[in-house]
C-alpha positions as CSV (number, residue, x, y, z in Angstrom):
1,M,-26.6,95.7,-88.9
2,Q,-24.0,98.1,-87.9
3,Y,-25.1,97.4,-84.2
4,T,-24.0,93.6,-84.5
5,W,-20.7,94.7,-86.2
6,V,-20.1,97.0,-83.3
7,L,-20.9,94.6,-80.6
8,L,-18.8,91.5,-82.3
9,G,-16.2,94.0,-82.1
10,V,-16.6,94.8,-78.9
11,V,-17.3,90.8,-78.0
12,V,-13.5,90.6,-79.6
13,L,-11.9,93.4,-78.2
14,G,-13.1,92.3,-75.1
15,A,-11.6,88.1,-75.3
16,G,-8.5,90.0,-76.2
17,C,-8.1,91.5,-73.1
18,A,-8.8,88.8,-71.3
19,A,-6.3,86.7,-72.8
20,K,-3.8,89.0,-71.9
21,Q,-4.5,89.5,-68.9
22,D,-4.8,85.8,-67.7
23,A,-1.5,84.9,-69.7
24,P,0.9,87.4,-66.7
25,L,-1.1,85.9,-63.9
26,A,-0.5,82.2,-65.4
27,Q,3.0,83.3,-65.5
28,N,3.2,84.6,-62.6
29,A,1.5,81.3,-61.1
30,V,4.0,79.1,-62.7
31,K,7.1,82.0,-61.0
32,Q,5.2,80.9,-57.8
33,T,5.4,77.6,-57.2
34,Q,9.1,76.5,-58.3
35,P,10.8,77.1,-55.3
36,P,14.5,78.7,-55.6
37,A,17.2,76.2,-55.8
38,Q,20.1,78.4,-53.9
39,P,17.7,78.7,-50.3
40,V,16.8,75.3,-50.6
41,Q,20.3,73.6,-51.1
42,Q,21.5,75.9,-48.1
43,A,18.7,74.6,-45.6
44,Q,18.9,71.1,-46.4
45,Q,23.1,71.9,-45.8
46,A,22.1,73.3,-42.9
47,D,19.8,70.4,-41.2
48,A,22.2,68.1,-42.3
49,D,25.6,69.8,-40.8
50,H,23.2,70.2,-37.5
51,A,21.2,67.2,-37.0
52,P,24.2,64.3,-36.9
53,S,21.9,62.1,-35.4
54,Q,19.5,61.6,-38.3
55,Q,22.1,60.4,-40.3
56,V,22.4,56.9,-40.9
57,A,24.3,54.6,-39.6
58,D,26.9,52.8,-42.3
59,L,26.6,49.5,-40.6
60,S,27.7,48.0,-43.6
61,F,31.3,47.5,-42.6
62,T,32.1,44.3,-41.7
63,P,35.8,44.0,-40.2
64,L,37.8,41.5,-40.9
65,P,39.3,39.4,-37.8
66,V,42.8,40.7,-36.3
67,Y,45.2,37.9,-35.2
68,F,47.2,37.2,-31.9
69,D,50.5,35.4,-31.7
70,Y,50.3,31.9,-29.1
71,D,49.3,32.9,-25.4
72,S,49.7,36.6,-26.3
73,A,47.7,39.4,-26.5
74,T,49.8,41.9,-27.6
75,L,49.0,44.0,-30.8
76,R,50.9,43.1,-33.7
77,A,51.8,45.2,-36.4
78,D,49.0,44.0,-39.0
79,T,46.6,44.4,-36.3
80,R,47.5,48.1,-35.8
81,A,46.7,48.9,-39.2
82,H,43.8,47.1,-39.3
83,L,42.7,48.6,-36.0
84,D,43.5,52.0,-38.0
85,Q,41.0,51.4,-40.4
86,I,38.4,50.2,-38.3
87,A,39.1,53.6,-36.2
88,G,39.1,55.6,-39.0
89,H,34.9,54.2,-40.3
90,L,33.9,54.8,-36.6
91,K,35.7,58.7,-36.8
92,R,33.4,58.8,-40.0
93,N,30.4,57.1,-38.5
94,P,29.7,58.6,-34.9
95,Q,26.7,57.0,-34.4
96,V,28.0,53.3,-35.0
97,T,29.3,51.4,-32.0
98,L,31.4,48.1,-31.9
99,V,31.2,44.6,-30.1
100,I,35.2,43.5,-30.0
101,E,35.0,39.6,-29.0
102,G,38.3,37.8,-28.3
103,H,38.9,34.5,-29.2
104,C,41.8,31.7,-28.5
105,D,43.1,28.5,-29.5
106,D,41.6,25.2,-27.9
107,R,45.2,25.0,-25.8
108,G,44.7,25.6,-21.8
109,T,42.0,25.9,-19.6
110,S,38.3,27.4,-20.5
111,E,39.1,29.2,-17.3
112,Y,42.8,30.6,-19.0
113,N,41.7,30.8,-22.3
114,L,38.2,33.7,-21.2
115,A,40.8,35.7,-19.4
116,L,43.2,35.6,-22.4
117,G,40.1,36.6,-24.6
118,D,39.2,39.0,-22.2
119,R,42.7,40.5,-22.4
120,R,42.4,40.5,-26.3
121,A,39.5,42.1,-26.4
122,R,40.4,44.6,-24.4
123,V,43.5,45.8,-25.9
124,A,41.9,46.0,-29.2
125,A,39.2,48.4,-27.3
126,D,42.4,50.0,-25.5
127,Y,44.1,51.2,-28.9
128,L,41.0,52.2,-30.4
129,A,40.8,54.8,-27.6
130,T,44.3,55.6,-28.1
131,L,43.1,56.9,-31.8
132,G,40.2,59.0,-30.2
133,I,37.2,56.4,-30.3
134,Q,35.0,56.5,-27.1
135,R,35.0,53.7,-25.0
136,S,31.2,54.0,-24.3
137,R,31.0,52.9,-28.2
138,V,33.4,49.9,-28.3
139,K,31.9,46.6,-25.4
140,T,34.1,43.9,-24.9
141,V,33.3,40.2,-24.9
142,S,35.6,37.0,-24.4
143,F,34.5,33.7,-26.1
144,G,37.9,32.0,-25.1
145,L,38.1,28.6,-27.1
146,E,34.2,28.2,-27.1
147,R,33.4,29.9,-30.8
148,P,36.7,28.6,-32.9
149,A,36.9,29.8,-36.6
150,V,38.6,26.9,-37.6
151,T,37.6,23.1,-36.1
152,G,40.9,20.5,-35.5
153,S,44.6,21.0,-34.3
154,G,48.0,21.9,-36.0
155,E,49.7,25.3,-35.9
156,Q,47.2,27.0,-39.2
157,V,44.1,25.8,-37.6
158,W,45.2,27.3,-33.9
159,A,46.6,30.4,-35.2
160,K,43.0,30.9,-37.2
161,N,41.1,30.9,-33.5
162,R,43.4,33.7,-31.8
163,R,41.7,36.1,-32.9
164,D,39.3,39.4,-32.3
165,E,36.1,39.7,-34.5
166,F,34.5,42.8,-34.6
167,V,30.3,43.2,-34.6
168,V,29.4,46.2,-35.8
169,G,26.2,48.2,-34.7
170,A,23.8,50.9,-34.2
171,A,24.3,53.7,-31.5
172,S,20.8,52.8,-30.2
173,L,22.1,49.6,-29.2
174,S,22.6,49.8,-25.4
175,Q,26.2,49.3,-25.3
176,T,27.7,49.2,-22.3
177,E,31.8,48.2,-21.9
């Protein structure tokens, strides 16, 4: 019987030692599977700093139209202020492109209004260029009197049709000047 107690003691002692040996291994396994937070955050920031082309373009920005006086392609003060805001968005989102659409009211010939709409779109694009926006990111097009915002006649209607509208896109689109 003494032999049984000795054998039982060895088994209990051996089991206790095995449990003590397994505990540090399990703790080490847990420690090894948890990555250190600081180096990962630094690596992610470094990736973001060096890979602007991987950033997602903010295409949710929808600029409102800017308006012009009768028979004019001169930028008004309110137009310049609005273009300043558009330039700020473009600077914050270098992968965003812009199409500027020039429009006119229905007075005058189609040819004259196409030319006037073109001047209106180009003067806005030129102003954005003075603010540091690359011309390769801006395309201009004139619709003249073909796409009125409001139909009818009278100064209130015509004033709403003398405008530039803006279409925001991604740089992956082949935009030409």
